[in-house]
ROPAFI-563520 format. One record per residue: residue in three letters; z, y, x of N, C-alpha, C in turn. Coordinates in steps of 0.001 Angstrom, whole numbers, padded with zeros to 6 digits, always signed. Layout:
// residues N
ALAZYXZYXZYX ...
// end
This chain:
// residues 273
UNK-000023-001346+000773+000111+000149+000049-000185+001325+000796 UNK+000846+001121+002060+000552+002387+003034-000632+002617+003437 UNK-001561+001810+003636-003022+002115+003964-003642+002699+002959 UNK-003592+002044+001575-004302+002702+000507-003556+004358+000348 UNK-002470+004536+000493-001995+005915+000196-002790+006881+001092 UNK-002777+006337+002432-003405+007226+003538-004742+007684+003063 UNK-005413+006262+003001-006921+006160+002394-007102+007304+001331 UNK-006274+007438+000280-006462+008074-000716-006361+009656-000497 UNK-005136+009845+000383-005000+011191+000500-006005+011925+001687 UNK-006716+010977+002342-007707+011421+002958-008754+011753+002442 UNK-009165+010967+001333-010020+011130+000605-010051+012729-000314 UNK-008811+012815-000655-008602+013927-001489-008777+015209-000524 UNK-008189+015262+000713-008568+016285+001580-010127+016434+001735 UNK-010663+015315+002049-012148+015600+002272-012872+016143+001192 UNK-012717+015951-000056-013313+016796-001052-012907+018298-001684 UNK-011377+018320-001316-010788+019619-001845-010960+020638-000694 UNK-011559+020043+000735-011366+021121+001908-010353+022271+001691 UNK-010557+023459+001879-009586+024437+002212-008660+024393+000675 UNK-009097+024198-000423-008943+024087-001757-009994+024109-002994 UNK-009726+023839-003971-010480+023838-005070-010958+025139-005419 UNK-011896+025892-005714-011801+027172-005910-011979+027172-007482 UNK-011955+026793-008133-011521+026328-009445-010148+026399-010017 UNK-009123+025819-008972-007943+025764-009118-007335+027050-009814 UNK-007464+028347-009176-006583+029362-009570-007277+030032-011210 UNK-008299+029770-011492-008766+030028-012645-008764+029118-013819 UNK-008251+028077-013468-008502+026809-014432-007540+027252-015574 UNK-007924+026876-017000-007030+027111-018088-005795+026122-018112 UNK-004967+026915-018295-003672+026346-018505-003405+025368-019661 UNK-002243+024382-019706-002005+023516-020612-002730+021902-020260 UNK-002632+021024-020724-002987+019660-020389-004175+019186-021308 UNK-005042+018430-020788-006117+017987-021235-006296+016764-021301 UNK-007049+015926-022043-007231+014642-022145-008928+014295-021668 UNK-008992+013113-020959-010031+012697-020401-010391+011210-020527 UNK-011768+010659-020655-011972+009221-020408-012913+009127-019383 UNK-012701+008007-018483-013744+007432-017609-014328+006488-018561 UNK-015729+006622-018220-016635+005693-018901-017731+005024-018179 UNK-018165+003736-018562-019076+003081-017500-020399+003209-018246 UNK-021310+003596-017329-022844+003790-017566-023422+002662-017250 UNK-022736+001564-016669-023516+000322-015870-022727-000768-016617 UNK-023313-001944-016362-022899-003507-016620-022448-003973-015372 UNK-021256-004581-015476-020910-005052-014118-019613-005674-014167 UNK-018775-005653-012739-017537-006068-012530-016731-004832-012134 UNK-015763-004490-012720-014894-003228-012430-014003-003737-011081 UNK-013935-002843-010227-013106-002797-008979-012550-001507-008800 UNK-011499-001380-007802-011199+000147-007534-010204+000673-008201 UNK-009535-000051-009182-008263+000410-009880-007094+000696-009219 UNK-006977-000384-008256-005943-000486-007386-005633+000887-006587 UNK-006742+001558-006313-006880+002693-005498-006726+004024-006309 UNK-007635+003986-007505-007525+004777-008339-006053+005300-009082 UNK-005396+003985-008963-004113+004308-009668-003165+005092-008504 UNK-003358+004631-007470-002514+005364-006151-002784+006951-006354 UNK-004170+007099-006538-004838+008754-006632-004044+009329-007803 UNK-004008+008417-008666-003539+009385-009859-001813+009752-009883 UNK-001117+008542-009265+000406+008902-008651+000197+010065-007832 UNK-000491+010086-006779-000355+011278-005888-000874+012274-006147 UNK-001831+012698-007225-002226+013809-007548-001473+014247-008894 UNK-000717+013468-009521+000305+013669-010685-000341+014046-012064 UNK-001213+013074-012287-001683+012964-013638-001650+011686-014097 UNK-001673+011591-015515-001567+010215-016476-002650+009441-016538 UNK-002917+008212-016056-003893+007739-016316-003590+006006-016836 UNK-004033+005744-017891-004093+004561-018451-005353+003704-018316 UNK-005263+002618-017546-006448+001775-017585-006617+000861-018522 UNK-007822+000628-019387-008118-000439-020287-008628-001475-019598 UNK-009008-001643-018307-009393-002629-017621-008751-002978-016506 UNK-008957-004185-015953-007978-004654-014867-009480-005171-013842 UNK-008844-005073-012506-009875-005034-011536-010197-006727-011747 UNK-011761-006883-011492-012138-007964-011764-012651-008424-013358 UNK-012360-007497-014211-013162-007360-015448-014285-007381-015594 UNK-015027-008028-016661-016613-007834-016972-016561-006240-017562 UNK-017611-005470-017401-017543-004184-018051-019319-004129-018552 UNK-019230-003341-019526-020476-003022-020321-020839-001497-020214 UNK-022073-001236-020315-022092+000186-020497-021797+000837-021885 UNK-021130+002119-021591-020304+002467-022924-019045+002136-022807 UNK-018511+001073-022039-017123+000826-021937-016297+001919-021587 UNK-014835+002288-022275-014304+003127-021598-013214+002318-020726 UNK-013190+003006-019572-012333+002416-018388-010876+003010-018434 UNK-010712+003922-018504-009348+004805-018526-009332+005899-019317 UNK-008144+006092-019685-007680+007273-020436-007016+008256-019747 UNK-007339+009393-019197-006790+010322-018566-005950+011614-018996 UNK-004762+011870-018562-004295+013702-019026-003665+014213-018017 UNK-004005+015346-018148-002948+016245-016967-003605+017639-017056 UNK-003138+018535-016263-003643+019476-015803-005404+019798-015831 UNK-005949+020870-016401-007667+020713-015983-007664+020540-014443 UNK-006793+021757-013653-007073+021909-012316-007124+020410-011650 UNK-006132+019588-012060-005973+018447-011227-007003+017356-011894 UNK-007252+016997-013009-008152+016342-013442-009475+016554-012737 UNK-009722+017674-012859-011219+018170-012275-011240+018047-010949 UNK-010269+018435-009961-010258+018552-008687-010264+016523-008097 UNK-009816+016191-008935-009658+014523-008738-010909+013809-009308 UNK-011556+014305-010049-012665+013663-010625-014020+012871-009803 UNK-014282+013568-008802-015158+013040-008010-014530+011872-007343 UNK-013621+012188-006618-012991+011025-005744-012625+009877-006697 UNK-011774+009966-007642-011670+009124-008603-012776+008318-009114 UNK-013758+008680-009483-015134+008024-009558-015640+007282-008681 UNK-015743+008014-007478-016423+007319-006531-015753+006084-006161 UNK-014446+005902-005868-013690+005060-005581-014080+003754-006901 UNK-014264+004108-007630-014246+003038-008725-015873+002587-008919 UNK-016690+003555-008690-018007+003069-008658-018366+002216-007170 UNK-017997+002908-006151-018305+002213-004834-017580+000866-004755 UNK-016425+000348-005215-015723-000780-005426-016355-001581-006388 UNK-016828-001052-007490-017450-001774-008586-018652-002721-008210 UNK-019453-002076-007586-020765-002073-007000-020466-003438-005920 UNK-019713-003238-005101-019651-004351-004166-019039-005670-004920 UNK-017851-005413-005941-017332-006464-006818-018530-007149-007675 UNK-019332-006369-008088-020571-006712-008915-021460-007769-008148 UNK-021984-007379-006725-022756-008160-005957-021969-009405-005597 UNK-020777-009304-005210-020249-010545-004891-019894-011509-005703 UNK-019889-011012-007287-019702-011657-008329-021170-012552-008213 UNK-022042-012028-008085-023532-012631-008368-023380-013848-007439 UNK-022907-013479-006349-023110-014743-005245-022415-015839-005573 UNK-021071-015467-006138-020063-016371-006407-020394-017404-007733 UNK-021252-016646-008662-021536-017571-009602-022550-018371-009433 UNK-023319-017972-008453-024241-018988-007946-024067-020415-007033 UNK-022683-020122-006783-022061-021270-005972-020763-021873-006699 UNK-020800-021456-007990-019554-022327-008967-019678-023800-008956 UNK-018780-024634-008581-018804-025940-008783-019094-026599-007274 UNK-019663-025920-006534-019996-026629-005142-018625-026825-004307 UNK-017636-025980-004523-016274-026379-003466-016550-025537-002231 UNK-017930-024606-001998-017923-024011-000919-017314-022779-001073 UNK-016723-022231+000023-016092-020669+000077-016984-019757+000152 UNK-017015-018514-000268-018079-017593-000163-017210-016626+000567 UNK-017874-016257+001628-017046-015021+002746-018017-014011+002996 UNK-017240-012724+003123-017901-011382+003281-017956-011469+004885 UNK-018478-010541+005570-018551-010180+006986-017935-008680+007346 UNK-018342-008651+008673-017636-007176+009332-018749-006169+009125 UNK-019701-006591+008393-020834-005478+008150-020162-004444+007010 UNK-019542-003653+007372-018725-002719+006538-018938-001393+007080 UNK-018807-000297+006379-018887+000948+006635-017813+001465+007637 UNK-017940+002439+008580-016621+002489+009333-015583+003283+008444 UNK-014499+002982+008928-013341+003500+008043-012970+002862+006709 UNK-014015+002065+006214-013922+001717+004839-013686+000136+004762 UNK-013457-000436+005795-013251-002139+005889-012328-002507+004858 UNK-011063-002140+005002-010084-002435+003882-010541-002404+002644 UNK-011070-001126+002151-011603-000778+000927-012621-001860+000162 UNK-013786-001969+001314-014822-002631+000894-014618-004304+000622 UNK-013773-004533+001914-013160-006050+001900-012304-006235+000714 UNK-011838-005218-000069-010828-005640-001299-011526-005814-002447 UNK-012635-004784-002360-013774-004881-003686-014524-006305-003432 UNK-014925-006920-002409-015467-008100-002488-014481-009312-002607 UNK-013187-009188-002436-012474-010024-002969-012406-010076-004687 UNK-012106-009125-005219-012143-008915-006433-013293-009502-007174 UNK-014391-009429-006509-015989-010041-006930-015682-011691-007117 UNK-015109-012102-006158-014783-013603-005828-015226-014058-004537 UNK-015424-013302-003765-015540-013551-002320-014014-013628-001512 UNK-013982-014261-000330-012862-014455+000303-013115-013735+001717 UNK-012273-012814+002125-012456-012343+003357-012496-013024+004615 UNK-013726-012842+005212-013829-013323+006626-012914-012536+007739 UNK-013402-012406+008790-012552-011417+009953-012173-010013+009254 UNK-011175-009374+009407-010887-008219+008997-010905-007411+010376 UNK-010957-008176+011497-011165-007318+012754-011218-008335+013630 UNK-011582-007972+015086-011729-008726+016155-010265-009624+016419 UNK-009371-009288+015904-007941-009877+016135-007771-011050+015293 UNK-008548-011010+014296-008330-012024+013517-008555-013749+013918 UNK-009688-013807+014726-010318-015188+015287-011262-014891+016325 UNK-010877-015803+017444-012014-015539+018494-013212-016158+017987 UNK-014203-015368+017823-015689-015741+017429-016460-015413+018663 UNK-017255-016602+019244-018306-016138+020177-019490-016396+019549 UNK-020345-015177+019545-021556-015254+019106-022465-015248+020250 UNK-024001-015279+019960-024993-015514+020767-024955-014350+021869 UNK-024455-013064+021809-023962-012390+023075-022934-012586+023809 UNK-021857-012960+023111-020665-013414+023797-021178-014948+024856 UNK-022064-015796+024477-022174-016881+024887-023144-016611+026207 UNK-023780-015477+026230-024579-015363+027416-023843-014706+028733 UNK-022248-014679+028561-021493-014068+029388-020679-015260+029770 UNK-020814-016305+029315-019890-017611+029655-020749-018659+030166 UNK-020800-019007+031463-021010-020181+031889-020731-021562+031761 UNK-019349-021683+031826-018728-023424+031221-018276-023032+030016 UNK-018545-023542+028881-017833-023249+027512-016616-023965+027445 UNK-016718-025055+027741-015519-025836+027731-014028-025381+028696 UNK-014516-024940+029736-013541-024228+030755-012933-023118+029999 UNK-014240-022273+029526-013675-021012+028601-012821-021270+027730 UNK-012748-022174+026680-012131-022475+025600-010664-023004+026241 UNK-010880-023715+026870-009444-024446+027685-008495-022954+028220 UNK-009212-021971+028709-008645-020762+029239-008172-019805+027918 UNK-009098-019645+027064-008712-019001+025717-007531-019592+024818 UNK-007175-020832+024899-006195-021301+024168-004973-021099+024697 UNK-004765-020857+026052-003506-020303+026615-003291-018841+026471 UNK-004331-018220+026112-004023-016492+025785-003885-016123+024881 UNK-004585-016811+023409-004340-016487+022205-003458-017233+021506 UNK-002971-016826+020467-002024-017266+019308-002340-018950+018983 UNK-001433-019592+019097-001545-021134+018720-002178-021490+017418 UNK-001925-020366+016504-002401-020611+015411-004046-019873+014963 UNK-004475-019334+016126-005606-018680+015864-006900-019659+016177 UNK-007715-019502+015325-009118-020372+015450-010144-019816+016217 UNK-010823-020390+017036-012013-020412+017645-013243-020855+017100 UNK-014226-019933+016542-015358-020009+015897-016689-019713+016837 UNK-017593-020540+016815-018743-020391+017880-020017-020593+017052 UNK-020491-019285+017224-022101-019227+016509-023230-020012+017242 UNK-023595-020921+016401-024866-021995+017084-026317-021768+016083 UNK-027237-021611+016892-028481-021589+016412-029313-022923+016673 UNK-028831-023853+017310-029674-025095+017285-028816-026317+017229 UNK-029268-027472+016927-028353-028440+017027-027460-028750+018367 UNK-028342-028655+019333-027750-028608+020721-026799-028006+020846 UNK-026797-026595+020494-025839-025316+020496-024454-026287+019881 UNK-024585-026765+018715-023643-027136+017702-023027-028537+018443 UNK-023744-029327+019220-022882-030729+020085-022052-030147+021214 UNK-022651-028937+021910-022076-028432+022968-020562-027705+022716 UNK-020694-026953+021414-019608-026324+020859-018661-027063+020319 UNK-018633-028257+019461-017846-029176+018916-017202-029835+020067 UNK-018048-030516+021408-017452-030921+022426-016422-030231+023353 UNK-016744-028938+023209-015889-027830+024121-014705-027819+023279 UNK-014401-028109+021832-013094-027717+021223-013174-026757+020240 UNK-014290-026199+019847-014255-025378+018593-013560-025650+017503 UNK-013012-024678+016842-012386-025095+015303-013289-024970+014265 UNK-014524-023947+014381-015207-023526+013285-016659-023515+013961 UNK-017720-023955+013283-019180-023962+013937-019923-023033+012833 UNK-020160-021953+013163-021208-021141+012262-022617-021565+012621 UNK-023435-022263+011462-024748-022555+011619-025333-021340+011338 UNK-025921-020473+012539-026623-019132+012139-028186-019473+011975 UNK-028891-018706+010976-030384-018699+011000-030744-019746+010971 UNK-029931-021144+010388-030810-022516+010316-031245-022719+009164 UNK-032311-023657+008761-032708-023760+007439-031910-025087+007124 UNK-031993-025469+005763-031021-026221+005020-031186-027730+005680 UNK-032362-027952+005922-032457-029493+006719-031835-029461+007981 UNK-031832-028405+008815-031132-028267+010027-029564-028375+009653 UNK-029169-027784+008823-027938-027519+008536-027361-029239+008218 UNK-027881-029701+007147-027648-031179+006815-027520-032024+007924 UNK-028367-032034+008929-028211-032744+010033-026660-032446+010882 UNK-026581-031154+010774-025054-030751+011516-023744-031345+010815 UNK-024020-031319+009437-022992-031759+008615-022764-032965+008730 UNK-024084-033918+008565-023895-035298+009133-023339-035819+010502 UNK-023595-035046+011199-022995-035152+012801-021474-034882+012841 UNK-021216-033625+012124-019833-033218+012035-018805-034362+011385 UNK-019479-034897+009924-018972-035773+009681-018505-037064+010370 UNK-019457-037522+010883-019191-038778+011974-018480-038627+013165 UNK-018338-037469+013623-017950-037218+014994-016830-036334+015100 UNK-016732-035191+014547-015729-034307+014384-015427-033894+012988 UNK-014729-034475+012176-014514-034266+010697-013698-033120+010479 UNK-012796-032729+011715-011739-031805+011420-012416-030423+011504 UNK-013653-030191+011867-014145-029090+012361-014973-028324+011196 UNK-014649-027198+010983-015227-026530+009529-016619-025978+009888 UNK-017340-026013+009024-019008-025572+008932-019074-024341+008342 UNK-019767-023342+008653-019935-022053+007729-021640-021887+008027 UNK-022206-021542+006976-023629-021280+007259-023736-019673+007110 UNK-024619-019210+007985-024925-017769+007894-026411-017291+008233 UNK-026490-016095+007922-027749-015716+008532-028983-015661+007408 UNK-029183-014339+007092-030195-014108+006017-030360-015026+004834 UNK-029050-015374+004374-028712-016020+003098-028561-014997+001828 UNK-029566-015085+000913-029577-014268-000150-029302-014829-001595 UNK-029304-013989-002642-028993-014630-003936-030083-015697-004299 UNK-031479-015267-003633-032606-016684-003874-032255-017583-003227 UNK-031477-017857-002002-031287-019121-001171-029759-019597-001364 UNK-028963-018875-001712-027558-019353-001571-027158-020838-002210 UNK-027830-020795-003511-027657-021970-004213-027673-023281-003254 UNK-029158-023295-002666-029574-024226-001760-028717-024374-000842 UNK-028106-023634+000025-027231-023852+001073-025985-023959+001071 UNK-025821-023781-000561-024321-024643-000917-024236-025815-001262 UNK-025393-026376-001022-025492-027914-001567-025603-028920-000102 UNK-025542-028212+001071-025750-028730+002101-024686-029652+002679 UNK-023474-029161+002355-022001-029931+002746-021283-029114+003600 UNK-021702-027832+003769-021027-026899+004654-019467-026521+003780 UNK-018667-025851+004509-017403-025536+004049-017550-024020+003370 UNK-018403-023262+004045-018089-022032+003692-019525-021337+003815 UNK-019742-020261+003491-021245-019448+003391-020726-018091+003374 UNK-021467-017298+004848-020935-015802+004556-022279-015348+004562 UNK-021977-013882+003948-023001-012998+003765-022933-011732+003901 UNK-023520-010824+004631-023316-009311+004685-023645-008646+003591 UNK-024594-009011+002899-025261-008792+001822-024245-008296+000507 UNK-023430-008954+000607-022254-009031-000303-021592-007446-000302 UNK-021760-006743+000875-021319-005333+000705-022424-004555+001098 UNK-023091-004755+002272-024036-003654+002635-025384-003493+001683 UNK-025657-004540+000877-026765-004308-000180-026365-003872-001463 UNK-024858-003897-001803-024612-003418-003140-024812-001937-003358 UNK-025200-002074-004924-025556-000773-005353-024103-000318-006415 UNK-023941+000961-006146-023021+001362-006888-023275+001526-008118 UNK-022132+001047-009123-022349+001322-010452-022264+002807-011118 UNK-022535+002913-012147-022565+004804-012473-021386+004772-013482 UNK-020329+005632-013407-019272+005944-014151-019494+007545-014274 UNK-018676+008008-015471-018545+009326-015828-017248+009778-016257 UNK-016843+010935-016265-015577+011365-016817-015949+012373-017897 UNK-015597+012140-019064-015772+012885-020333-014476+013542-020779 UNK-014396+015116-020739-013134+015413-021555-013148+015195-023033 UNK-011880+015160-023652-012254+014810-025272-012230+016499-025735 
// end
């Protein structure tokens, strides 16, 4: 909650600048308003919007919860407070809801295509700078599970890392002595030979990167027969058209940056009564 408070305060300062010029001339008294959806999708951002309302001291009653399905014309929230406060908060309030709801809606599209497969849907670190917590929260609301929040979550060796490592097995042995005992090591692999080397070296997770479904099925078969404890993740150019096919290969998880970076904001508006 501390991070959310900081995020909200920074967002308010960003929009208000040296102060809303309407503030000193705003009509007195209390006014009522409604936040209305102009799009269909999944609502998210309410957790942040509630903090904004408390911070700016206006009343806000949400008629929806994070993760609810919304339709065009639905009233999302009822607001009441001073005109100066409601209007100075309007854009920040709506931006947070629109941005988060767009990501939640995209994540939900992916999640629905994977229902019943038992495969976990993961987001990635492909987030906007300074917005990772916010965007990954939104993807969770839509049905995804967070992959790494940062470089300190898991030791992942991507192709760029691998070019700096001469002996993978020796590197992993050395890394095990330096990282936390509960921290996993994931290795990105683009070929079957890469997979065999990484599994033999002691990886906890193998990312099958940019492999086609037939290649991944071979990896799954090899894993099941030789290293059943190792988790398999499919990644790389997996989209709404292909994710169902990848979910049937036998992998444990599928990650897609599109959940966040290809999401389109939903459209909301605020109307005064």
